[in-house]
Backbone of each chain as nested JSON, in Angstrom:
{
  "chains": [
    {"id": "A", "residues": [
      {"number": 1, "name": "UNK", "atoms": {"N": [0.457, 8.528, 7.813], "CA": [-0.924, 8.719, 8.242], "C": [-1.307, 7.645, 9.256]}},
      {"number": 2, "name": "UNK", "atoms": {"N": [-1.603, 8.062, 10.482], "CA": [-2.032, 7.112, 11.506], "C": [-3.313, 7.645, 12.152]}},
      {"number": 3, "name": "UNK", "atoms": {"N": [-3.723, 7.048, 13.246], "CA": [-5.001, 7.509, 13.836], "C": [-4.866, 8.414, 15.062]}},
      {"number": 4, "name": "UNK", "atoms": {"N": [-3.709, 8.475, 15.722], "CA": [-3.6, 9.329, 16.903], "C": [-2.549, 10.41, 16.755]}},
      {"number": 5, "name": "UNK", "atoms": {"N": [-2.94, 11.677, 16.849], "CA": [-2.007, 12.799, 16.893], "C": [-2.813, 14.089, 16.919]}},
      {"number": 6, "name": "UNK", "atoms": {"N": [-2.114, 15.22, 16.831], "CA": [-2.795, 16.521, 16.897], "C": [-2.851, 17.169, 15.516]}},
      {"number": 7, "name": "UNK", "atoms": {"N": [-2.779, 16.393, 14.467], "CA": [-2.699, 16.946, 13.119], "C": [-4.059, 17.038, 12.433]}},
      {"number": 8, "name": "UNK", "atoms": {"N": [-4.034, 17.199, 11.119], "CA": [-5.288, 17.286, 10.364], "C": [-6.081, 15.982, 10.466]}},
      {"number": 9, "name": "UNK", "atoms": {"N": [-7.38, 16.085, 10.679], "CA": [-8.221, 14.902, 10.781], "C": [-9.205, 14.873, 9.62]}},
      {"number": 10, "name": "UNK", "atoms": {"N": [-9.228, 13.77, 8.913], "CA": [-10.162, 13.621, 7.798], "C": [-10.889, 12.298, 7.976]}},
      {"number": 11, "name": "UNK", "atoms": {"N": [-12.208, 12.334, 7.896], "CA": [-12.969, 11.095, 8.009], "C": [-13.34, 10.602, 6.61]}},
      {"number": 12, "name": "UNK", "atoms": {"N": [-12.977, 9.358, 6.326], "CA": [-13.278, 8.774, 5.013], "C": [-14.098, 7.503, 5.22]}},
      {"number": 13, "name": "UNK", "atoms": {"N": [-14.794, 7.081, 4.163], "CA": [-15.579, 5.852, 4.263], "C": [-15.005, 4.808, 3.308]}},
      {"number": 14, "name": "UNK", "atoms": {"N": [-14.706, 3.644, 3.859], "CA": [-14.174, 2.552, 3.044], "C": [-14.988, 1.305, 3.328]}},
      {"number": 15, "name": "UNK", "atoms": {"N": [-15.628, 0.797, 2.292], "CA": [-16.52, -0.361, 2.425], "C": [-17.474, -0.207, 3.613]}},
      {"number": 16, "name": "UNK", "atoms": {"N": [-18.196, 0.925, 3.585], "CA": [-19.263, 1.21, 4.552], "C": [-18.814, 1.343, 6.003]}},
      {"number": 17, "name": "UNK", "atoms": {"N": [-17.525, 1.643, 6.206], "CA": [-17.06, 1.88, 7.57], "C": [-16.241, 3.171, 7.562]}},
      {"number": 18, "name": "UNK", "atoms": {"N": [-16.418, 3.988, 8.597], "CA": [-15.712, 5.269, 8.649], "C": [-14.368, 5.143, 9.344]}},
      {"number": 19, "name": "UNK", "atoms": {"N": [-13.376, 5.849, 8.818], "CA": [-12.035, 5.891, 9.404], "C": [-11.608, 7.345, 9.512]}},
      {"number": 20, "name": "UNK", "atoms": {"N": [-11.06, 7.722, 10.669], "CA": [-10.522, 9.064, 10.81], "C": [-9.013, 8.984, 10.6]}},
      {"number": 21, "name": "UNK", "atoms": {"N": [-8.572, 9.662, 9.569], "CA": [-7.157, 9.634, 9.194], "C": [-6.498, 10.916, 9.69]}},
      {"number": 22, "name": "UNK", "atoms": {"N": [-5.401, 10.749, 10.42], "CA": [-4.687, 11.894, 10.97], "C": [-3.326, 11.994, 10.281]}},
      {"number": 23, "name": "UNK", "atoms": {"N": [-2.997, 13.195, 9.822], "CA": [-1.698, 13.336, 9.152], "C": [-1.443, 14.759, 8.722]}},
      {"number": 24, "name": "UNK", "atoms": {"N": [-0.374, 14.928, 7.938], "CA": [0.011, 16.259, 7.457], "C": [-0.595, 16.574, 6.094]}},
      {"number": 25, "name": "UNK", "atoms": {"N": [-1.126, 15.546, 5.428], "CA": [-1.608, 15.726, 4.061], "C": [-2.905, 16.534, 4.014]}},
      {"number": 26, "name": "UNK", "atoms": {"N": [-3.143, 17.161, 2.855], "CA": [-4.387, 17.895, 2.654], "C": [-5.558, 16.91, 2.585]}},
      {"number": 27, "name": "UNK", "atoms": {"N": [-6.727, 17.411, 3.001], "CA": [-7.921, 16.565, 3.032], "C": [-8.207, 15.938, 1.665]}},
      {"number": 28, "name": "UNK", "atoms": {"N": [-8.023, 16.723, 0.591], "CA": [-8.326, 16.209, -0.748], "C": [-7.394, 15.036, -1.105]}},
      {"number": 29, "name": "UNK", "atoms": {"N": [-6.148, 15.125, -0.656], "CA": [-5.192, 14.045, -0.92], "C": [-5.582, 12.776, -0.141]}},
      {"number": 30, "name": "UNK", "atoms": {"N": [-5.951, 12.971, 1.119], "CA": [-6.361, 11.823, 1.95], "C": [-7.587, 11.143, 1.324]}},
      {"number": 31, "name": "UNK", "atoms": {"N": [-8.521, 11.954, 0.828], "CA": [-9.73, 11.383, 0.209], "C": [-9.39, 10.624, -1.073]}},
      {"number": 32, "name": "UNK", "atoms": {"N": [-8.424, 11.138, -1.834], "CA": [-7.986, 10.442, -3.048], "C": [-7.378, 9.083, -2.686]}},
      {"number": 33, "name": "UNK", "atoms": {"N": [-6.489, 9.072, -1.698], "CA": [-5.847, 7.822, -1.264], "C": [-6.915, 6.826, -0.802]}},
      {"number": 34, "name": "UNK", "atoms": {"N": [-7.846, 7.301, 0.004], "CA": [-8.905, 6.422, 0.534], "C": [-9.764, 5.866, -0.604]}},
      {"number": 35, "name": "UNK", "atoms": {"N": [-10.058, 6.698, -1.599], "CA": [-10.899, 6.218, -2.703], "C": [-10.157, 5.163, -3.529]}},
      {"number": 36, "name": "UNK", "atoms": {"N": [-8.838, 5.304, -3.649], "CA": [-8.055, 4.293, -4.373], "C": [-8.028, 2.971, -3.607]}},
      {"number": 37, "name": "UNK", "atoms": {"N": [-7.917, 3.058, -2.274], "CA": [-7.938, 1.84, -1.442], "C": [-9.315, 1.171, -1.542]}},
      {"number": 38, "name": "UNK", "atoms": {"N": [-10.37, 1.974, -1.469], "CA": [-11.733, 1.445, -1.553], "C": [-11.935, 0.749, -2.907]}},
      {"number": 39, "name": "UNK", "atoms": {"N": [-11.454, 1.389, -3.968], "CA": [-11.578, 0.841, -5.329], "C": [-10.821, -0.483, -5.459]}},
      {"number": 40, "name": "UNK", "atoms": {"N": [-9.588, -0.526, -4.918], "CA": [-8.778, -1.741, -4.986], "C": [-9.457, -2.874, -4.201]}},
      {"number": 41, "name": "UNK", "atoms": {"N": [-10.026, -2.546, -3.024], "CA": [-10.727, -3.568, -2.239], "C": [-11.927, -4.101, -3.02]}},
      {"number": 42, "name": "UNK", "atoms": {"N": [-12.619, -3.204, -3.727], "CA": [-13.78, -3.631, -4.522], "C": [-13.338, -4.567, -5.651]}},
      {"number": 43, "name": "UNK", "atoms": {"N": [-12.226, -4.234, -6.301], "CA": [-11.705, -5.08, -7.392], "C": [-11.351, -6.481, -6.868]}},
      {"number": 44, "name": "UNK", "atoms": {"N": [-10.668, -6.526, -5.712], "CA": [-10.278, -7.827, -5.151], "C": [-11.527, -8.597, -4.712]}},
      {"number": 45, "name": "UNK", "atoms": {"N": [-12.51, -7.879, -4.195], "CA": [-13.772, -8.518, -3.786], "C": [-14.482, -9.152, -4.987]}},
      {"number": 46, "name": "UNK", "atoms": {"N": [-14.445, -8.46, -6.13], "CA": [-15.092, -9.005, -7.333], "C": [-14.431, -10.305, -7.796]}},
      {"number": 47, "name": "UNK", "atoms": {"N": [-13.108, -10.383, -7.601], "CA": [-12.377, -11.603, -7.977], "C": [-12.54, -12.706, -6.933]}},
      {"number": 48, "name": "UNK", "atoms": {"N": [-12.776, -12.303, -5.667], "CA": [-12.857, -13.254, -4.544], "C": [-14.038, -12.877, -3.644]}},
      {"number": 49, "name": "UNK", "atoms": {"N": [-15.266, -13.147, -4.105], "CA": [-16.454, -12.679, -3.375], "C": [-16.583, -13.234, -1.952]}},
      {"number": 50, "name": "UNK", "atoms": {"N": [-15.879, -14.332, -1.649], "CA": [-16.046, -14.935, -0.32], "C": [-15.175, -14.273, 0.755]}},
      {"number": 51, "name": "UNK", "atoms": {"N": [-14.262, -13.403, 0.351], "CA": [-13.351, -12.796, 1.339], "C": [-14.045, -11.746, 2.198]}},
      {"number": 52, "name": "UNK", "atoms": {"N": [-13.72, -11.736, 3.489], "CA": [-14.265, -10.702, 4.381], "C": [-13.431, -9.422, 4.272]}},
      {"number": 53, "name": "UNK", "atoms": {"N": [-13.908, -8.377, 4.956], "CA": [-13.259, -7.061, 4.855], "C": [-11.796, -7.099, 5.288]}},
      {"number": 54, "name": "UNK", "atoms": {"N": [-11.495, -7.83, 6.376], "CA": [-10.116, -7.893, 6.865], "C": [-9.192, -8.471, 5.792]}},
      {"number": 55, "name": "UNK", "atoms": {"N": [-9.623, -9.569, 5.168], "CA": [-8.799, -10.199, 4.131], "C": [-8.656, -9.293, 2.911]}},
      {"number": 56, "name": "UNK", "atoms": {"N": [-9.755, -8.638, 2.513], "CA": [-9.693, -7.713, 1.372], "C": [-8.703, -6.591, 1.655]}},
      {"number": 57, "name": "UNK", "atoms": {"N": [-8.749, -6.076, 2.897], "CA": [-7.859, -4.976, 3.262], "C": [-6.408, -5.436, 3.322]}},
      {"number": 58, "name": "UNK", "atoms": {"N": [-6.168, -6.64, 3.866], "CA": [-4.795, -7.175, 3.925], "C": [-4.249, -7.354, 2.501]}},
      {"number": 59, "name": "UNK", "atoms": {"N": [-5.06, -7.926, 1.606], "CA": [-4.598, -8.134, 0.23], "C": [-4.378, -6.805, -0.495]}},
      {"number": 60, "name": "UNK", "atoms": {"N": [-5.212, -5.82, -0.177], "CA": [-5.03, -4.477, -0.759], "C": [-3.731, -3.86, -0.25]}},
      {"number": 61, "name": "UNK", "atoms": {"N": [-3.464, -4.047, 1.052], "CA": [-2.217, -3.543, 1.635], "C": [-1.01, -4.215, 0.979]}},
      {"number": 62, "name": "UNK", "atoms": {"N": [-1.122, -5.522, 0.756], "CA": [-0.031, -6.265, 0.111], "C": [0.19, -5.75, -1.317]}},
      {"number": 63, "name": "UNK", "atoms": {"N": [-0.897, -5.532, -2.043], "CA": [-0.793, -4.981, -3.396], "C": [-0.118, -3.613, -3.406]}},
      {"number": 64, "name": "UNK", "atoms": {"N": [-0.563, -2.741, -2.519], "CA": [-0.031, -1.374, -2.49], "C": [1.432, -1.372, -2.079]}},
      {"number": 65, "name": "UNK", "atoms": {"N": [1.763, -2.208, -1.092], "CA": [3.153, -2.313, -0.636], "C": [4.032, -2.846, -1.775]}},
      {"number": 66, "name": "UNK", "atoms": {"N": [3.502, -3.796, -2.528], "CA": [4.251, -4.349, -3.659], "C": [4.48, -3.28, -4.74]}},
      {"number": 67, "name": "UNK", "atoms": {"N": [3.424, -2.524, -5.054], "CA": [3.555, -1.435, -6.032], "C": [4.61, -0.434, -5.558]}},
      {"number": 68, "name": "UNK", "atoms": {"N": [4.572, -0.141, -4.266], "CA": [5.527, 0.823, -3.698], "C": [6.97, 0.319, -3.856]}},
      {"number": 69, "name": "UNK", "atoms": {"N": [7.209, -0.946, -3.499], "CA": [8.566, -1.505, -3.58], "C": [9.074, -1.553, -5.021]}},
      {"number": 70, "name": "UNK", "atoms": {"N": [8.173, -1.925, -5.944], "CA": [8.545, -1.987, -7.362], "C": [8.958, -0.607, -7.864]}},
      {"number": 71, "name": "UNK", "atoms": {"N": [8.155, 0.395, -7.508], "CA": [8.448, 1.766, -7.933], "C": [9.733, 2.272, -7.285]}},
      {"number": 72, "name": "UNK", "atoms": {"N": [9.976, 1.841, -6.03], "CA": [11.189, 2.244, -5.317], "C": [12.436, 1.734, -6.056]}},
      {"number": 73, "name": "UNK", "atoms": {"N": [12.329, 0.507, -6.563], "CA": [13.429, -0.057, -7.351], "C": [13.612, 0.723, -8.652]}},
      {"number": 74, "name": "UNK", "atoms": {"N": [12.496, 1.052, -9.32], "CA": [12.558, 1.824, -10.565], "C": [13.205, 3.182, -10.306]}},
      {"number": 75, "name": "UNK", "atoms": {"N": [12.849, 3.787, -9.182], "CA": [13.372, 5.105, -8.819], "C": [14.885, 5.015, -8.607]}},
      {"number": 76, "name": "UNK", "atoms": {"N": [15.307, 3.989, -7.883], "CA": [16.749, 3.799, -7.62], "C": [17.51, 3.558, -8.916]}},
      {"number": 77, "name": "UNK", "atoms": {"N": [16.901, 2.79, -9.833], "CA": [17.532, 2.516, -11.124], "C": [17.7, 3.801, -11.928]}},
      {"number": 78, "name": "UNK", "atoms": {"N": [16.637, 4.601, -11.945], "CA": [16.669, 5.869, -12.682], "C": [17.732, 6.797, -12.106]}},
      {"number": 79, "name": "UNK", "atoms": {"N": [17.766, 6.87, -10.781], "CA": [18.739, 7.714, -10.09], "C": [20.16, 7.224, -10.39]}},
      {"number": 80, "name": "UNK", "atoms": {"N": [20.342, 5.913, -10.398], "CA": [21.641, 5.32, -10.691], "C": [22.101, 5.646, -12.103]}},
      {"number": 81, "name": "UNK", "atoms": {"N": [21.173, 5.603, -13.07], "CA": [21.532, 5.874, -14.465], "C": [21.913, 7.34, -14.65]}},
      {"number": 82, "name": "UNK", "atoms": {"N": [21.289, 8.228, -13.876], "CA": [21.639, 9.659, -13.957], "C": [23.057, 9.868, -13.43]}},
      {"number": 83, "name": "UNK", "atoms": {"N": [23.328, 9.261, -12.273], "CA": [24.651, 9.421, -11.656], "C": [25.745, 8.885, -12.564]}},
      {"number": 84, "name": "UNK", "atoms": {"N": [25.457, 7.749, -13.204], "CA": [26.414, 7.109, -14.106], "C": [26.682, 8.025, -15.307]}},
      {"number": 85, "name": "UNK", "atoms": {"N": [25.593, 8.605, -15.832], "CA": [25.677, 9.49, -16.992], "C": [26.512, 10.733, -16.681]}},
      {"number": 86, "name": "UNK", "atoms": {"N": [26.32, 11.225, -15.439], "CA": [27.026, 12.456, -15.044], "C": [28.447, 12.189, -14.568]}},
      {"number": 87, "name": "UNK", "atoms": {"N": [28.652, 10.889, -14.178], "CA": [29.872, 10.451, -13.529], "C": [31.143, 10.874, -14.182]}}
    ]},
    {"id": "B", "residues": [
      {"number": 1, "name": "UNK", "atoms": {"N": [-0.769, -8.768, -7.528], "CA": [-0.937, -9.96, -6.683], "C": [-2.4, -10.074, -6.233]}},
      {"number": 2, "name": "UNK", "atoms": {"N": [-3.087, -11.12, -6.647], "CA": [-4.462, -11.345, -6.201], "C": [-4.587, -12.794, -5.736]}},
      {"number": 3, "name": "UNK", "atoms": {"N": [-5.82, -13.247, -5.492], "CA": [-5.936, -14.604, -4.96], "C": [-6.317, -15.687, -5.966]}},
      {"number": 4, "name": "UNK", "atoms": {"N": [-6.825, -15.301, -7.136], "CA": [-7.229, -16.339, -8.088], "C": [-6.479, -16.27, -9.402]}},
      {"number": 5, "name": "UNK", "atoms": {"N": [-5.747, -17.293, -9.765], "CA": [-5.129, -17.419, -11.088], "C": [-4.31, -18.699, -11.12]}},
      {"number": 6, "name": "UNK", "atoms": {"N": [-3.57, -18.907, -12.218], "CA": [-2.791, -20.144, -12.347], "C": [-1.307, -19.879, -12.121]}},
      {"number": 7, "name": "UNK", "atoms": {"N": [-0.955, -18.827, -11.426], "CA": [0.443, -18.426, -11.26], "C": [1.072, -18.98, -9.99]}},
      {"number": 8, "name": "UNK", "atoms": {"N": [2.21, -18.401, -9.601], "CA": [2.889, -18.846, -8.384], "C": [2.008, -18.613, -7.153]}},
      {"number": 9, "name": "UNK", "atoms": {"N": [1.985, -19.603, -6.261], "CA": [1.184, -19.476, -5.046], "C": [2.104, -19.477, -3.841]}},
      {"number": 10, "name": "UNK", "atoms": {"N": [1.98, -18.47, -3.01], "CA": [2.785, -18.395, -1.793], "C": [1.837, -18.148, -0.62]}},
      {"number": 11, "name": "UNK", "atoms": {"N": [1.984, -18.948, 0.425], "CA": [1.148, -18.738, 1.597], "C": [1.94, -17.973, 2.651]}},
      {"number": 12, "name": "UNK", "atoms": {"N": [1.378, -16.86, 3.095], "CA": [2.039, -16.027, 4.109], "C": [1.111, -15.892, 5.308]}},
      {"number": 13, "name": "UNK", "atoms": {"N": [1.702, -15.546, 6.458], "CA": [0.885, -15.363, 7.656], "C": [0.945, -13.894, 8.083]}},
      {"number": 14, "name": "UNK", "atoms": {"N": [-0.211, -13.291, 8.245], "CA": [-0.278, -11.891, 8.675], "C": [-1.251, -11.794, 9.843]}},
      {"number": 15, "name": "UNK", "atoms": {"N": [-0.75, -11.375, 10.96], "CA": [-1.528, -11.305, 12.204], "C": [-2.307, -12.608, 12.447]}},
      {"number": 16, "name": "UNK", "atoms": {"N": [-1.567, -13.698, 12.444], "CA": [-2.103, -15.026, 12.772], "C": [-3.177, -15.554, 11.822]}},
      {"number": 17, "name": "UNK", "atoms": {"N": [-3.185, -15.042, 10.593], "CA": [-4.11, -15.577, 9.606], "C": [-3.33, -15.83, 8.318]}},
      {"number": 18, "name": "UNK", "atoms": {"N": [-3.63, -16.949, 7.662], "CA": [-2.896, -17.293, 6.446], "C": [-3.569, -16.724, 5.205]}},
      {"number": 19, "name": "UNK", "atoms": {"N": [-2.745, -16.276, 4.265], "CA": [-3.231, -15.774, 2.993], "C": [-2.423, -16.427, 1.881]}},
      {"number": 20, "name": "UNK", "atoms": {"N": [-3.113, -16.885, 0.846], "CA": [-2.404, -17.423, -0.312], "C": [-2.349, -16.333, -1.369]}},
      {"number": 21, "name": "UNK", "atoms": {"N": [-1.123, -15.933, -1.666], "CA": [-0.916, -14.851, -2.623], "C": [-0.525, -15.449, -3.958]}},
      {"number": 22, "name": "UNK", "atoms": {"N": [-1.24, -15.038, -5.008], "CA": [-0.973, -15.561, -6.343], "C": [-0.428, -14.44, -7.222]}},
      {"number": 23, "name": "UNK", "atoms": {"N": [0.674, -14.695, -7.907], "CA": [1.221, -13.644, -8.766], "C": [2.437, -14.102, -9.523]}},
      {"number": 24, "name": "UNK", "atoms": {"N": [3.11, -13.151, -10.157], "CA": [4.301, -13.454, -10.953], "C": [5.582, -13.331, -10.132]}},
      {"number": 25, "name": "UNK", "atoms": {"N": [5.483, -12.706, -8.974], "CA": [6.685, -12.434, -8.177], "C": [7.27, -13.695, -7.548]}},
      {"number": 26, "name": "UNK", "atoms": {"N": [8.577, -13.636, -7.266], "CA": [9.223, -14.748, -6.585], "C": [8.714, -14.865, -5.153]}},
      {"number": 27, "name": "UNK", "atoms": {"N": [8.758, -16.096, -4.622], "CA": [8.251, -16.351, -3.268], "C": [8.934, -15.462, -2.226]}},
      {"number": 28, "name": "UNK", "atoms": {"N": [10.258, -15.275, -2.376], "CA": [10.991, -14.469, -1.392], "C": [10.499, -13.021, -1.396]}},
      {"number": 29, "name": "UNK", "atoms": {"N": [10.167, -12.522, -2.582], "CA": [9.659, -11.151, -2.691], "C": [8.282, -11.037, -2.033]}},
      {"number": 30, "name": "UNK", "atoms": {"N": [7.423, -12.009, -2.3], "CA": [6.078, -12.008, -1.711], "C": [6.177, -12.044, -0.182]}},
      {"number": 31, "name": "UNK", "atoms": {"N": [7.112, -12.857, 0.324], "CA": [7.288, -12.959, 1.788], "C": [7.79, -11.647, 2.374]}},
      {"number": 32, "name": "UNK", "atoms": {"N": [8.68, -10.963, 1.641], "CA": [9.173, -9.661, 2.095], "C": [8.016, -8.661, 2.185]}},
      {"number": 33, "name": "UNK", "atoms": {"N": [7.212, -8.604, 1.123], "CA": [6.074, -7.675, 1.091], "C": [5.125, -7.976, 2.256]}},
      {"number": 34, "name": "UNK", "atoms": {"N": [4.819, -9.254, 2.445], "CA": [3.906, -9.653, 3.53], "C": [4.479, -9.282, 4.897]}},
      {"number": 35, "name": "UNK", "atoms": {"N": [5.792, -9.45, 5.085], "CA": [6.39, -9.133, 6.384], "C": [6.345, -7.622, 6.645]}},
      {"number": 36, "name": "UNK", "atoms": {"N": [6.476, -6.82, 5.584], "CA": [6.386, -5.367, 5.744], "C": [4.962, -4.944, 6.112]}},
      {"number": 37, "name": "UNK", "atoms": {"N": [3.982, -5.607, 5.491], "CA": [2.576, -5.317, 5.81], "C": [2.283, -5.716, 7.261]}},
      {"number": 38, "name": "UNK", "atoms": {"N": [2.747, -6.893, 7.654], "CA": [2.546, -7.38, 9.026], "C": [3.167, -6.405, 10.034]}},
      {"number": 39, "name": "UNK", "atoms": {"N": [4.377, -5.945, 9.713], "CA": [5.097, -5.013, 10.587], "C": [4.359, -3.677, 10.707]}},
      {"number": 40, "name": "UNK", "atoms": {"N": [3.881, -3.167, 9.57], "CA": [3.145, -1.899, 9.579], "C": [1.852, -2.041, 10.386]}},
      {"number": 41, "name": "UNK", "atoms": {"N": [1.162, -3.19, 10.244], "CA": [-0.071, -3.417, 11.012], "C": [0.243, -3.452, 12.503]}},
      {"number": 42, "name": "UNK", "atoms": {"N": [1.378, -4.056, 12.858], "CA": [1.783, -4.119, 14.271], "C": [2.051, -2.716, 14.813]}},
      {"number": 43, "name": "UNK", "atoms": {"N": [2.73, -1.896, 14.015], "CA": [3.024, -0.52, 14.435], "C": [1.741, 0.269, 14.669]}},
      {"number": 44, "name": "UNK", "atoms": {"N": [0.794, 0.148, 13.743], "CA": [-0.472, 0.885, 13.887], "C": [-1.26, 0.335, 15.08]}},
      {"number": 45, "name": "UNK", "atoms": {"N": [-1.181, -0.965, 15.3], "CA": [-1.855, -1.58, 16.447], "C": [-1.299, -1.03, 17.774]}},
      {"number": 46, "name": "UNK", "atoms": {"N": [0.033, -0.841, 17.808], "CA": [0.646, -0.316, 19.043], "C": [0.169, 1.1, 19.349]}},
      {"number": 47, "name": "UNK", "atoms": {"N": [-0.065, 1.885, 18.282], "CA": [-0.569, 3.257, 18.471], "C": [-2.064, 3.275, 18.762]}},
      {"number": 48, "name": "UNK", "atoms": {"N": [-2.772, 2.25, 18.276], "CA": [-4.237, 2.202, 18.399], "C": [-4.676, 0.796, 18.794]}},
      {"number": 49, "name": "UNK", "atoms": {"N": [-4.449, 0.421, 20.078], "CA": [-4.687, -0.976, 20.491], "C": [-6.137, -1.448, 20.347]}},
      {"number": 50, "name": "UNK", "atoms": {"N": [-7.075, -0.505, 20.24], "CA": [-8.482, -0.917, 20.186], "C": [-8.932, -1.317, 18.78]}},
      {"number": 51, "name": "UNK", "atoms": {"N": [-8.104, -1.057, 17.782], "CA": [-8.528, -1.358, 16.403], "C": [-8.516, -2.849, 16.089]}},
      {"number": 52, "name": "UNK", "atoms": {"N": [-9.527, -3.297, 15.347], "CA": [-9.569, -4.706, 14.926], "C": [-8.715, -4.903, 13.66]}},
      {"number": 53, "name": "UNK", "atoms": {"N": [-8.579, -6.164, 13.261], "CA": [-7.715, -6.494, 12.119], "C": [-8.132, -5.777, 10.834]}},
      {"number": 54, "name": "UNK", "atoms": {"N": [-9.436, -5.695, 10.587], "CA": [-9.904, -5.051, 9.356], "C": [-9.458, -3.586, 9.326]}},
      {"number": 55, "name": "UNK", "atoms": {"N": [-9.638, -2.884, 10.454], "CA": [-9.256, -1.471, 10.508], "C": [-7.745, -1.308, 10.378]}},
      {"number": 56, "name": "UNK", "atoms": {"N": [-6.985, -2.182, 11.057], "CA": [-5.521, -2.125, 10.955], "C": [-5.079, -2.315, 9.509]}},
      {"number": 57, "name": "UNK", "atoms": {"N": [-5.718, -3.259, 8.834], "CA": [-5.347, -3.552, 7.454], "C": [-5.737, -2.406, 6.526]}},
      {"number": 58, "name": "UNK", "atoms": {"N": [-6.916, -1.816, 6.755], "CA": [-7.346, -0.673, 5.93], "C": [-6.37, 0.483, 6.114]}},
      {"number": 59, "name": "UNK", "atoms": {"N": [-5.986, 0.774, 7.357], "CA": [-5.062, 1.884, 7.62], "C": [-3.674, 1.585, 7.043]}},
      {"number": 60, "name": "UNK", "atoms": {"N": [-3.277, 0.327, 7.081], "CA": [-2.001, -0.061, 6.467], "C": [-2.066, 0.116, 4.949]}},
      {"number": 61, "name": "UNK", "atoms": {"N": [-3.201, -0.259, 4.366], "CA": [-3.383, -0.077, 2.917], "C": [-3.333, 1.403, 2.564]}},
      {"number": 62, "name": "UNK", "atoms": {"N": [-3.972, 2.239, 3.389], "CA": [-3.968, 3.692, 3.151], "C": [-2.544, 4.237, 3.233]}},
      {"number": 63, "name": "UNK", "atoms": {"N": [-1.796, 3.803, 4.239], "CA": [-0.399, 4.229, 4.386], "C": [0.441, 3.833, 3.173]}},
      {"number": 64, "name": "UNK", "atoms": {"N": [0.3, 2.577, 2.755], "CA": [1.107, 2.088, 1.635], "C": [0.726, 2.794, 0.336]}},
      {"number": 65, "name": "UNK", "atoms": {"N": [-0.576, 2.991, 0.142], "CA": [-1.05, 3.686, -1.065], "C": [-0.526, 5.12, -1.058]}},
      {"number": 66, "name": "UNK", "atoms": {"N": [-0.503, 5.747, 0.096], "CA": [0.007, 7.116, 0.219], "C": [1.507, 7.166, -0.107]}},
      {"number": 67, "name": "UNK", "atoms": {"N": [2.265, 6.222, 0.451], "CA": [3.703, 6.142, 0.157], "C": [3.929, 5.961, -1.342]}},
      {"number": 68, "name": "UNK", "atoms": {"N": [3.092, 5.112, -1.954], "CA": [3.208, 4.85, -3.389], "C": [2.964, 6.124, -4.205]}},
      {"number": 69, "name": "UNK", "atoms": {"N": [1.881, 6.845, -3.873], "CA": [1.549, 8.063, -4.623], "C": [2.622, 9.134, -4.461]}},
      {"number": 70, "name": "UNK", "atoms": {"N": [3.162, 9.262, -3.238], "CA": [4.216, 10.247, -2.979], "C": [5.456, 9.93, -3.814]}},
      {"number": 71, "name": "UNK", "atoms": {"N": [5.827, 8.648, -3.826], "CA": [6.999, 8.228, -4.592], "C": [6.755, 8.391, -6.094]}},
      {"number": 72, "name": "UNK", "atoms": {"N": [5.502, 8.178, -6.511], "CA": [5.137, 8.338, -7.927], "C": [5.355, 9.788, -8.368]}},
      {"number": 73, "name": "UNK", "atoms": {"N": [5.006, 10.707, -7.49], "CA": [5.233, 12.137, -7.772], "C": [6.731, 12.428, -7.839]}},
      {"number": 74, "name": "UNK", "atoms": {"N": [7.487, 11.877, -6.886], "CA": [8.947, 12.073, -6.875], "C": [9.566, 11.537, -8.163]}},
      {"number": 75, "name": "UNK", "atoms": {"N": [9.068, 10.379, -8.594], "CA": [9.585, 9.741, -9.804], "C": [9.309, 10.629, -11.022]}},
      {"number": 76, "name": "UNK", "atoms": {"N": [8.079, 11.144, -11.093], "CA": [7.701, 12.015, -12.212], "C": [8.544, 13.288, -12.216]}},
      {"number": 77, "name": "UNK", "atoms": {"N": [8.818, 13.831, -11.026], "CA": [9.625, 15.049, -10.907], "C": [11.044, 14.778, -11.393]}},
      {"number": 78, "name": "UNK", "atoms": {"N": [11.589, 13.647, -10.977], "CA": [12.955, 13.275, -11.368], "C": [13.045, 13.09, -12.883]}},
      {"number": 79, "name": "UNK", "atoms": {"N": [12.046, 12.398, -13.428], "CA": [11.993, 12.162, -14.876], "C": [11.866, 13.487, -15.626]}},
      {"number": 80, "name": "UNK", "atoms": {"N": [11.054, 14.387, -15.084], "CA": [10.872, 15.713, -15.689], "C": [12.169, 16.496, -15.705]}},
      {"number": 81, "name": "UNK", "atoms": {"N": [12.93, 16.414, -14.619], "CA": [14.175, 17.181, -14.536], "C": [15.219, 16.644, -15.518]}},
      {"number": 82, "name": "UNK", "atoms": {"N": [15.192, 15.324, -15.743], "CA": [16.12, 14.729, -16.724], "C": [15.785, 15.217, -18.122]}},
      {"number": 83, "name": "UNK", "atoms": {"N": [14.487, 15.166, -18.458], "CA": [14.049, 15.58, -19.795], "C": [14.386, 17.045, -20.053]}},
      {"number": 84, "name": "UNK", "atoms": {"N": [14.201, 17.865, -19.011], "CA": [14.462, 19.308, -19.12], "C": [15.962, 19.528, -19.366]}},
      {"number": 85, "name": "UNK", "atoms": {"N": [16.76, 18.762, -18.619], "CA": [18.226, 18.882, -18.709], "C": [18.721, 18.496, -20.108]}},
      {"number": 86, "name": "UNK", "atoms": {"N": [18.078, 17.44, -20.633], "CA": [18.509, 16.931, -21.953], "C": [17.926, 17.75, -23.098]}},
      {"number": 87, "name": "UNK", "atoms": {"N": [16.769, 18.424, -22.777], "CA": [15.955, 19.105, -23.789], "C": [16.733, 20.114, -24.607]}}
    ]}
  ]
}
């Protein structure tokens, strides 16, 4: 999902600012993703009230990227155990 | 990974700004995650040069959250197929 292309366009609001998200995903999915990002930014803001939007968004990105990498490892482990079992 | 606690502290630089990341992860892992976020922000910046840091970070967070949710579905599907096979 990026901002420039000829694909589906969905406008979402995150911390009182609008973003137009362009991608292949359905609008409902894009809105779900945006609401999770907004929620995570709010949680980090509650723990660190002095942070500005850029910092909240960077920390949210770091959190999400970390969750993604952790799950990627879990996925590889699961896949490895299946292959071993079938081996 | 958040900013306030008594855990490991790692300072990373993302788009010329420093962030102190606090968490249970090893420093090398935190640096890897931060470098991936920095790289993704750079990629989105190249496609959308007019965006400020906050917008780049929000879009990076949306991308990472989307990747996470997609992989979560893949993981659930894989787990489901194993259970069905063993069932």
